[in-house]
C-alpha positions, 0 to 999 in steps of 0.5 A: 508812311510817317511823312504822310501822317504828319502831312495830314495832321499838319493840314489841321495844325502844324506841329510845333516840333518834330524829332526824329528817333535817331536824334531823340536823346540829343534833342530831348537833352537840349530841351531839358537843359532849356527848362533848367534840367541838367540831366536826362534819364533816357536809356536804351532798354525800352520795353516794347509797348505792345507787351504792356497793358493800359493799366500797367502804364496809366497814371492819372497824375501823369495824364493831368500833367500832360493835359496841362502841358498839351492843352492846345493839342487836347482842344484842337484834336478833341482828346479826352481823358 
């Protein structure tokens, strides 16, 4: 199912990068290192997002940063605030 979703999106714009969940820690650590961050804080105690309400995770400052970083995606896919 995921590959079908990825293939559909790739018809509009190919992804810059795809990270498999099993490779997440090592790949994100590599990316952090390339950006001058010597350590990452990934943990295995992740909360299931289904258990959280939007107001528990929403942060306007974080959204502004994401919008600045992913400007291309916001424009191509028409994301709003």
